[in-house]
C-alpha positions in Angstrom: -11.4 -30.7 -26.6 -12.4 -29.9 -23.0 -14.7 -27.0 -22.1 -11.8 -25.0 -20.7 -9.9 -25.4 -23.8 -12.9 -24.3 -25.8 -13.3 -21.3 -23.5 -9.8 -20.2 -24.2 -10.6 -20.1 -27.9 -13.5 -17.5 -27.3 -12.5 -13.9 -28.5 -13.0 -12.2 -25.2 -11.1 -14.8 -23.1 -8.1 -14.7 -25.7 -8.0 -11.0 -25.6 -7.9 -10.7 -22.0 -5.0 -13.3 -21.6 -3.0 -11.7 -24.4 -3.6 -8.5 -22.8 -2.3 -9.8 -19.5 0.7 -11.3 -21.0 1.4 -8.0 -22.9 1.4 -5.9 -19.7 2.7 -8.3 -17.3 6.3 -7.9 -18.8 6.4 -4.0 -18.2 8.6 -3.1 -15.0 6.0 -0.5 -14.0 2.9 -2.9 -13.9 1.4 -3.6 -10.5 -0.3 -6.9 -9.8 -3.7 -6.2 -8.0 -4.5 -9.6 -6.3 -8.2 -10.0 -5.2 -11.3 -8.0 -5.0 -10.1 -5.6 -2.4 -7.1 -4.7 -4.3 -8.9 -4.1 -7.5 -11.7 -2.2 -5.8 -9.3 0.2 -3.8 -7.2 0.7 -7.0 -10.1 1.7 -9.0 -11.6 4.1 -6.4 -8.3 5.9 -6.2 -7.8 6.3 -9.9 -5.4 3.5 -11.0 -5.0 3.0 -14.6 -6.1 -0.7 -14.7 -5.0 -2.6 -18.0 -6.7 -5.8 -17.7 -8.9 -7.4 -15.1 -9.9 -11.2 -15.0 -11.7 -13.7 -13.1 -12.7 -17.2 -13.1 -16.1 -16.4 -11.4 -17.2 -13.1 -12.7 -20.7 -13.5 -11.0 -19.3 -14.0 -7.6 -17.1 -10.7 -8.2 -20.2 -8.8 -9.1 -22.0 -10.1 -6.2 -19.2 -8.9 -4.0 -19.3 -5.5 -5.8 -23.1 -5.3 -5.1 -22.5 -5.9 -1.4 -19.3 -4.1 -0.8 -18.7 -1.5 -3.7 -22.0 -0.6 -5.3 -20.3 2.5 -6.5 -18.1 0.2 -8.7 -20.6 -2.3 -9.9 -21.1 -1.1 -13.3 -17.4 -0.5 -13.9 -16.5 -4.0 -12.8 -19.2 -5.6 -14.9 -17.8 -4.0 -18.1 -14.1 -4.4 -17.1 -13.8 -8.0 -15.7 -13.2 -10.6 -18.2 -14.1 -14.2 -17.3 -11.4 -16.7 -17.9 -11.2 -20.4 -17.3 -9.9 -21.3 -13.7 -7.0 -23.2 -15.4 -6.0 -19.9 -17.2 -6.2 -17.9 -14.1 -3.9 -20.1 -12.3 -1.3 -19.8 -15.0 -1.6 -15.8 -14.9 -1.1 -15.6 -11.1 1.3 -17.1 -8.7 -1.4 -17.8 -6.2 -5.1 -17.2 -7.0 -7.0 -15.0 -4.4 -9.9 -16.6 -2.7 -12.2 -14.0 -4.5 -10.8 -15.4 -7.8 -9.9 -12.1 -9.2 -6.9 -10.4 -10.3 -5.8 -7.3 -12.3 -2.7 -5.3 -13.8 -2.3 -1.9 -13.5 0.2 0.8 -14.2 2.4 2.0 -11.3 1.8 5.8 -10.7 4.5 8.0 -12.1 7.5 8.1 -9.8 8.0 12.0 -10.3 4.4 12.5 -9.3 5.0 10.5 -6.2 8.2 12.4 -5.3 6.5 15.6 -5.8 3.6 14.7 -3.5 6.1 13.7 -0.9 8.2 16.7 -1.0 5.5 19.4 -1.4 5.5 22.1 1.2 3.8 23.0 3.4 2.9 19.6 4.5 -0.3 19.1 6.3 0.2 15.5 7.1 3.1 13.5 8.1 5.3 10.9 6.1 6.0 7.5 7.4 9.5 6.4 6.7 10.2 2.5 7.1 13.9 2.1 7.5 15.2 -1.1 5.9 11.9 -3.0 6.6 12.4 -6.8 6.1 8.6 -8.0 5.7 6.6 -7.2 2.7 3.3 -8.0 4.5 4.4 -5.4 7.2 5.2 -3.0 4.3 1.7 -3.3 2.9 0.0 -3.1 6.3 1.6 0.3 7.0 0.4 1.5 3.4 -3.1 0.5 4.5 -2.8 2.5 7.8 -1.2 5.4 6.0 -4.1 5.6 3.5 -6.6 5.1 6.3 -5.1 8.1 8.2 -4.9 10.1 5.2 -1.0 10.9 5.7 1.0 12.1 3.0 2.9 8.9 2.1 5.2 6.1 2.7 8.8 5.9 2.1 11.1 2.9 2.4 14.7 2.5 2.5 16.7 -0.7 1.8 16.3 -3.6 -0.6 12.5 -4.4 -0.5 10.4 -2.8 -3.3 7.3 -1.3 -1.4 5.4 -2.0 -4.7 6.1 -5.8 -4.7 2.9 -7.8 -5.4 2.9 -9.3 -1.7 3.1 -5.7 -0.3 0.3 -4.4 -2.5 -1.9 -7.6 -1.6 -1.1 -6.7 2.1 -2.1 -3.3 1.4 -5.4 -4.2 -0.3 -4.5 -1.8 -3.4 -4.4 1.2 -1.2 -1.0 2.0 -2.7 -3.2 4.1 -5.0 -4.4 6.2 -2.2 -1.2 7.6 -0.8 2.2 8.3 -2.1 4.5 5.1 -1.8 8.2 5.4 -2.8 11.7 3.8 -2.1 14.9 5.9 -1.7 18.0 6.2 0.2 18.3 7.8 3.4 19.8 11.0 1.7 17.0 11.2 -0.6 14.2 11.4 2.1 11.6 14.3 1.6 12.1 17.4 3.5 10.9 17.7 7.1 11.9 17.1 10.8 12.8 13.6 11.6 10.9 12.0 14.6 12.4 8.7 15.1 10.7 6.0 17.1 13.4 4.7 19.6 12.9 3.0 23.1 15.1 5.6 24.7 13.2 8.4 23.3 10.6 10.8 25.1 7.2 9.1 25.7 5.1 9.7 22.7 2.1 10.7 24.9 4.0 14.0 26.1 5.3 14.8 22.6 3.8 16.6 19.7 4.2 15.3 16.1 4.3 18.0 13.8 2.0 17.7 10.6 5.2 18.0 8.3 7.3 15.4 10.3 8.8 12.4 8.8 8.2 9.6 11.4 10.7 7.0 11.4 10.5 3.4 12.2 13.0 0.6 12.0 12.6 -3.1 11.9 11.5 -5.2 14.8 15.0 -6.7 15.0 17.5 -4.0 14.1 15.6 -0.7 14.8 16.5 2.5 12.9 19.9 3.0 11.5 22.6 4.9 13.5 22.7 7.3 10.3 19.0 8.3 10.8 19.0 8.2 14.6 22.0 10.7 14.4 20.0 13.2 12.2 16.7 13.0 14.5 15.1 16.2 15.3 13.7 14.0 18.2 13.4 10.6 19.6 10.0 9.4 20.7 9.0 5.9 22.2 5.7 4.1 22.6 4.6 3.1 26.1 5.4 -0.8 26.7 5.1 -3.0 29.5 8.7 -4.0 30.9 10.4 -7.1 29.5 8.1 -6.8 26.4 10.7 -6.7 23.5 8.8 -4.8 20.9 5.6 -4.2 18.9 5.0 -5.4 15.4 5.9 -2.6 12.8 2.3 -2.0 11.7 1.1 -1.9 15.2 3.8 0.7 16.1 2.8 2.9 13.0 -0.9 2.6 14.0 -0.3 3.7 17.6 1.8 6.7 16.3 -0.6 7.8 13.8 -3.5 7.7 16.0 -1.4 9.8 18.4 -0.9 12.3 15.7 -4.5 12.3 14.5 -5.7 12.9 18.2 -3.3 15.9 18.9 -3.1 17.4 15.3 -5.2 20.5 14.1 -4.7 19.6 10.4 -7.7 19.6 8.3 -6.5 16.3 6.9 -7.1 14.3 9.9 -10.0 11.9 8.9 -13.3 12.6 10.5 -12.4 16.2 11.4 -15.3 18.6 10.6 
């Protein structure tokens, strides 16, 4: 019997692997892939079912350097498993050799947070996004700027493991949901469009829904027709477009620099 086979027989390892398989089949389970995803999920109140690593000592060294506030929690929570077992549990092992499963936040709670009025920070709307990495990057921006949340339309699940990975677990720091165009939260629609008013001359209300389309197709005619206003980002002639996350970052920076909301990060 190899050392790894023997390790799988250890009670703590068997319990962690069994717990993983038990929760992995739940539709509301979220995969937290890597140290930063687990770190942020814990900081923002995620219900983490199980966390495993093939190198727990390395995880705890990262915690000591990057998240000392979580060092004791991670020491108690992370179960060490053989590398072969970790490779069987996740599709791709993160370089930090740690993964976890957590509960997706209650959808009714997310919808209530997005719809609550008065709203003191915008909601980012991604209309029919095509790239999960971009969705995750936008969630990370939304969390950093402290906006109300991110809503997507279309087929992609914003809670897909690839989006959560790209968002570094910060889905738990803001409200993330998917809906139809008719199901968007209330509020004025400010649509990013090349024919819109230069954003530098525009004021984005704190309760705005800021709508972004995909790089290729833009915003749907339906949402464009419903726009309270069209706004555009400055761009050099003959440049086709910005990356989606770049566009969101520029727009949220403009909001944060011009808004009087107490939710703007860093405001005294």
